[in-house]
C-alpha positions as CSV (number, residue, x, y, z in Angstrom):
1,X,-12.7,1.3,-43.7
2,X,-14.4,0.2,-40.8
3,X,-18.0,1.3,-40.5
4,X,-17.5,4.1,-38.4
5,X,-15.3,6.2,-40.5
6,X,-17.3,6.0,-43.0
7,X,-20.0,8.6,-41.5
8,X,-19.0,12.0,-41.1
9,X,-18.9,13.9,-38.3
10,X,-21.1,16.7,-39.6
11,X,-23.2,16.2,-43.1
12,X,-21.0,18.3,-46.4
13,X,-23.9,20.8,-47.7
14,X,-23.0,21.8,-51.2
15,X,-25.4,23.2,-54.0
16,X,-25.9,21.6,-57.5
17,X,-26.8,24.8,-59.7
18,X,-29.3,27.2,-58.2
19,X,-32.3,24.5,-57.7
20,X,-30.5,21.4,-55.6
21,X,-28.5,20.7,-52.5
22,X,-26.4,17.9,-52.1
23,X,-26.4,16.4,-48.4
24,X,-23.2,14.0,-48.3
25,X,-23.0,12.1,-45.1
26,X,-20.2,9.9,-45.5
27,X,-18.4,7.8,-48.2
28,X,-17.7,4.6,-49.4
29,X,-20.6,1.6,-49.7
30,X,-22.3,0.9,-46.4
31,X,-25.7,-0.4,-46.1
32,X,-25.5,1.2,-42.3
33,X,-24.7,4.7,-43.8
34,X,-26.9,4.3,-46.7
35,X,-29.6,3.4,-44.3
36,X,-29.0,6.7,-42.7
37,X,-29.3,8.6,-46.3
38,X,-32.5,7.0,-46.6
39,X,-34.0,7.2,-43.0
40,X,-33.2,11.3,-43.6
41,X,-35.1,11.2,-46.9
42,X,-37.9,10.0,-45.5
43,X,-37.9,12.7,-42.6
44,X,-37.3,15.6,-44.9
45,X,-40.2,13.9,-47.0
46,X,-42.8,13.6,-44.1
47,X,-41.6,17.3,-42.7
48,X,-42.8,18.8,-46.5
49,X,-40.4,21.2,-46.1
50,X,-41.4,24.1,-47.7
51,X,-39.6,24.4,-51.4
52,X,-38.5,21.0,-51.3
53,X,-39.7,19.5,-55.1
54,X,-38.2,16.2,-55.2
55,X,-35.4,13.7,-53.1
56,X,-32.9,11.7,-54.6
57,X,-30.8,9.2,-52.3
58,X,-27.6,7.7,-53.7
59,X,-24.9,5.5,-51.3
60,X,-23.9,7.9,-49.2
61,X,-25.7,11.2,-50.3
62,X,-29.0,13.1,-50.3
63,X,-29.9,15.2,-53.2
64,X,-32.7,18.0,-52.6
65,X,-34.3,19.5,-55.6
66,X,-35.8,22.5,-54.5
67,X,-37.7,25.8,-55.9
68,X,-35.3,28.5,-55.5
69,X,-38.0,31.1,-55.7
70,X,-39.9,29.2,-52.4
71,X,-36.5,28.9,-50.2
72,X,-33.3,29.6,-50.6
73,X,-30.5,27.3,-50.0
74,X,-29.2,29.2,-46.6
75,X,-32.4,28.6,-45.1
76,X,-32.7,24.9,-46.5
77,X,-29.7,24.2,-44.9
78,X,-30.6,25.7,-41.8
79,X,-33.1,23.7,-41.7
80,X,-31.8,20.0,-42.7
81,X,-28.9,20.8,-40.4
82,X,-31.2,21.3,-37.4
83,X,-32.1,17.6,-37.9
84,X,-30.8,15.4,-35.4
85,X,-29.9,12.8,-37.2
86,X,-29.3,10.0,-34.3
87,X,-32.8,10.4,-33.8
88,X,-34.4,9.8,-37.1
89,X,-37.2,7.4,-36.9
90,X,-36.0,3.5,-37.8
91,X,-39.1,2.2,-39.0
92,X,-39.4,3.0,-42.7
93,X,-41.1,0.5,-44.9
94,X,-38.6,-1.8,-46.3
95,X,-39.4,-4.8,-48.6
96,X,-37.6,-8.3,-50.0
97,X,-38.3,-9.6,-53.4
98,X,-37.5,-13.3,-54.3
99,X,-36.9,-12.6,-58.2
100,X,-36.4,-15.0,-61.2
101,X,-33.6,-15.1,-63.2
102,X,-32.4,-17.1,-66.2
103,X,-28.7,-17.6,-66.2
104,X,-26.4,-18.3,-68.7
105,X,-27.1,-18.8,-72.8
106,X,-28.7,-16.4,-74.7
107,X,-29.7,-14.5,-71.4
108,X,-26.2,-14.2,-70.1
109,X,-23.7,-13.6,-72.5
110,X,-20.6,-13.3,-70.2
111,X,-21.5,-16.1,-67.5
112,X,-18.7,-18.6,-68.9
113,X,-16.6,-15.7,-69.3
114,X,-16.9,-14.8,-65.4
115,X,-16.8,-18.3,-64.5
116,X,-13.7,-18.8,-66.5
117,X,-11.8,-15.6,-65.1
118,X,-12.1,-16.8,-61.4
119,X,-11.7,-20.4,-62.4
120,X,-15.0,-21.7,-61.5
121,X,-17.8,-23.4,-63.3
122,X,-20.9,-21.6,-64.4
123,X,-22.9,-23.6,-61.9
124,X,-20.4,-22.3,-59.5
125,X,-21.0,-18.7,-60.5
126,X,-24.7,-19.4,-60.5
127,X,-24.8,-20.7,-57.2
128,X,-22.8,-17.9,-55.8
129,X,-24.7,-15.4,-57.6
130,X,-28.4,-16.9,-56.3
131,X,-27.8,-17.4,-52.9
132,X,-27.0,-13.5,-52.0
133,X,-29.1,-10.9,-49.8
134,X,-28.8,-7.5,-52.1
135,X,-29.4,-4.6,-50.8
136,X,-30.7,-2.3,-52.9
137,X,-28.4,1.1,-52.7
138,X,-30.0,3.4,-54.8
139,X,-31.5,4.2,-58.6
140,X,-30.0,5.7,-61.1
141,X,-28.6,6.4,-64.3
142,X,-31.1,5.0,-66.2
143,X,-35.1,4.4,-65.3
144,X,-35.1,1.4,-63.0
145,X,-31.4,0.7,-62.9
146,X,-31.2,-1.1,-59.7
147,X,-27.3,-0.7,-57.9
148,X,-27.2,-3.8,-55.6
149,X,-24.7,-4.7,-52.6
150,X,-23.8,-7.9,-51.5
151,X,-22.1,-9.7,-54.6
152,X,-20.1,-12.3,-53.1
153,X,-16.3,-11.6,-53.0
154,X,-15.5,-14.4,-55.3
155,X,-17.1,-13.1,-57.8
156,X,-15.8,-9.3,-58.1
157,X,-15.2,-9.0,-61.7
158,X,-14.1,-5.8,-63.8
159,X,-16.3,-4.4,-66.6
160,X,-16.0,-5.7,-69.9
161,X,-13.5,-4.0,-72.0
162,X,-16.1,-3.2,-74.8
163,X,-19.0,-2.5,-73.5
164,X,-22.2,-4.0,-75.4
165,X,-24.4,-1.7,-77.7
166,X,-27.5,-3.3,-76.5
167,X,-28.4,-4.8,-73.2
168,X,-32.5,-6.2,-72.9
169,X,-34.3,-4.8,-69.9
170,X,-34.4,-7.2,-67.2
171,X,-30.8,-7.8,-67.7
172,X,-29.0,-9.2,-64.4
173,X,-25.2,-8.3,-64.6
174,X,-22.3,-8.0,-62.3
175,X,-19.5,-5.1,-62.3
176,X,-16.8,-4.8,-59.6
177,X,-18.1,-5.2,-56.4
178,X,-21.8,-4.4,-57.4
179,X,-24.8,-6.2,-59.0
180,X,-27.2,-4.5,-60.9
181,X,-30.7,-5.0,-62.4
182,X,-31.5,-3.1,-65.5
183,X,-35.0,-1.4,-66.1
184,X,-34.5,-0.5,-69.5
185,X,-33.0,-2.0,-72.6
186,X,-29.4,-0.1,-73.2
187,X,-25.7,-0.1,-73.8
188,X,-23.8,-1.7,-70.7
189,X,-20.4,-2.7,-70.1
190,X,-21.5,-4.9,-66.9
191,X,-21.1,-8.4,-66.8
192,X,-24.0,-10.3,-68.5
193,X,-25.5,-13.6,-66.2
194,X,-28.9,-13.7,-67.2
195,X,-32.4,-12.5,-67.5
196,X,-35.4,-11.4,-65.1
197,X,-38.8,-11.4,-66.6
198,X,-40.0,-9.0,-63.7
199,X,-40.3,-5.3,-65.2
200,X,-38.6,-3.1,-62.4
201,X,-39.6,-0.3,-64.7
202,X,-43.0,0.9,-66.4
203,X,-44.0,4.2,-67.0
204,X,-47.6,3.3,-67.2
205,X,-47.5,1.3,-63.7
206,X,-48.1,3.5,-60.5
207,X,-45.4,3.8,-58.9
208,X,-43.7,3.2,-62.3
209,X,-40.5,1.6,-60.2
210,X,-41.0,-1.6,-58.3
211,X,-38.0,-1.7,-56.4
212,X,-37.3,0.8,-54.2
213,X,-33.5,1.5,-52.1
214,X,-33.8,-0.3,-49.1
215,X,-34.9,-3.0,-50.4
216,X,-33.7,-6.5,-50.1
217,X,-33.2,-8.5,-53.3
218,X,-32.6,-12.6,-53.8
219,X,-32.3,-14.2,-57.2
220,X,-33.5,-17.9,-57.9
221,X,-32.3,-19.7,-60.8
222,X,-35.3,-20.5,-63.7
223,X,-34.9,-22.6,-66.8
224,X,-35.4,-21.0,-70.5
225,X,-38.9,-22.8,-70.3
226,X,-40.1,-21.4,-67.1
227,X,-38.6,-17.6,-68.2
228,X,-40.5,-17.6,-71.3
229,X,-43.8,-18.5,-69.7
230,X,-43.3,-16.0,-66.9
231,X,-42.1,-13.4,-69.4
232,X,-45.7,-14.1,-71.0
233,X,-47.3,-14.0,-67.7
234,X,-45.7,-10.4,-67.4
235,X,-46.4,-9.3,-70.4
236,X,-50.6,-9.5,-69.3
237,X,-49.5,-7.6,-66.0
238,X,-49.6,-10.9,-64.0
239,X,-47.1,-11.0,-61.1
240,X,-43.7,-13.2,-61.5
241,X,-41.9,-12.1,-58.0
242,X,-42.7,-12.7,-54.5
243,X,-42.8,-9.4,-52.1
244,X,-42.4,-9.6,-48.8
245,X,-42.5,-7.0,-45.8
246,X,-39.3,-6.6,-43.8
247,X,-41.5,-4.5,-40.9
248,X,-43.0,-7.3,-40.2
């Protein structure tokens, strides 16, 4: 599917219950389409539309949570549909992240299985995964659950047949054509390659979500000794990742 065919000519507006509107701008996993979603979200937030409580962006859609006592679905649709999508500001803030990961062993129990599936060595899987440039497409499913696009095609891997009942916070995994970082401990059927000491979600932090949709993530391998050192530093509130502006 070409990039152009991913974008709908006209957005689709659908009610979600009596207090939310789903705006679909297209379909598929595509950076240009996703950036348009995020530009629209930023514009609506800055516009401060009466009645809109919260915005939730996804791959190709934007969910607007609104107070039906303040604004009706029809009036909200009229406001949003008057926005010219081709004229949205493109100066939205974006950041790049260098994130440490300890691969394999107790930190990445599926690394060897993924390597075997692709007829690669574990070192080759680590090299391919850590040299990628990953776009954060959305946050969802669980707090800090970071959906990443940009996984090397050589690493596209089905999810596990038997999901684990527990994977730790900071798990770095792959599934299908996507990669992810888990913000909390949770069950998971994704292929676990490693773990980062970076807390992408902390309810005591402001803001609680460290990484945002549209950001770019790079992983760099660390050994178990370095991981434990960084983990202790992170527990004391120290910075264990590098953050740079992508707008400079």
